[in-house]
C-alpha positions, 0 to 999 in steps of 0.5 A, spaced: 584 475 588 580 480 592 574 484 589 572 490 591 564 488 590 564 484 595 563 477 592 569 473 592 572 469 586 570 473 581 575 478 579 572 485 578 574 487 571 570 480 568 563 482 572 564 490 570 565 487 563 558 483 563 555 488 567 557 494 561 554 488 556 561 486 554 562 481 548 560 475 550 554 477 555 549 477 550 551 472 545 557 467 544 561 469 537 557 463 534 550 466 535 552 473 533 555 470 526 549 466 525 544 473 526 549 477 521 548 472 516 541 471 516 540 479 516 544 479 510 540 474 507 534 479 508 537 485 506 539 481 500 532 479 498 529 485 499 534 488 495 533 483 489 525 484 490 525 491 488 522 492 481 528 495 477 524 497 470 528 501 464 525 508 464 522 509 458 525 513 451 521 520 453 519 523 459 512 524 456 512 516 455 514 515 462 509 519 465 503 516 461 506 510 463 506 512 471 499 515 470 496 508 467 499 504 472 496 509 478 489 509 474 488 501 472 486 497 477 489 489 478 484 484 477 487 479 482 487 484 487 482 489 486 482 494 490 490 495 489 492 498 482 497 496 478 503 500 481 502 497 487 500 489 486 506 483 485 500 479 482 503 475 476 497 478 472 499 485 474 505 484 471 503 481 465 498 488 464 504 492 466 509 489 461 503 490 455 502 497 458 509 499 457 509 495 450 503 499 448 506 506 451 513 504 447 509 503 441 506 510 441 499 508 443 495 514 446 492 514 453 485 513 450 487 508 445 490 504 452 484 505 456 479 502 450 484 496 450 483 495 457 475 496 457 475 491 451 479 486 454 477 487 462 471 491 462 469 497 466 471 494 472 479 495 469 479 503 470 479 506 477 474 512 474 470 508 469 467 512 463 460 516 464 456 511 460 449 508 461 451 502 465 456 506 470 451 512 470 449 509 477 456 509 479 457 516 478 449 519 480 449 514 486 454 517 491 450 524 490 443 521 490 445 517 497 447 524 500 441 528 497 436 522 501 440 522 507 440 529 509 432 529 506 431 524 511 435 528 516 431 534 515 424 530 516 426 527 522 428 534 525 422 537 523 417 532 525 421 533 532 420 541 532 412 540 531 411 535 537 408 538 543 413 539 549 410 535 555 407 540 561 410 538 568 405 538 574 
């Protein structure tokens, strides 16, 4: 068989099929099947990992529960709230918060329970108390001190004599 491409022995159709990305150009059938099975397994595993909590009875309860999940810190991860954490303790805390909200506890009741059990660290926005006063006032004091230091440096530089050139 004569080929138009100049290479003898390879039919034109077979070579063109490989160049265009025909079926067997990159992966054989068996490898494609293994890759497809692996992808399906990953998709199924990620779908199973999604938290499927049933909504609470009322919209107010659901809203309060979501608000608490955003405001309460995970005791294990420490820089994540309960809504974002996958730690076992966070799951237990979510379950306890859900139970309390379903039983009709108010936001202040739930927060007081968390403060009694875990301390001020449990909340991202701790209450204003003598032992948390530094948390609330500290950033403002630091900003005032920094601005004062900058003003002092600028004032000193303005008073420095300008060197004369000869």
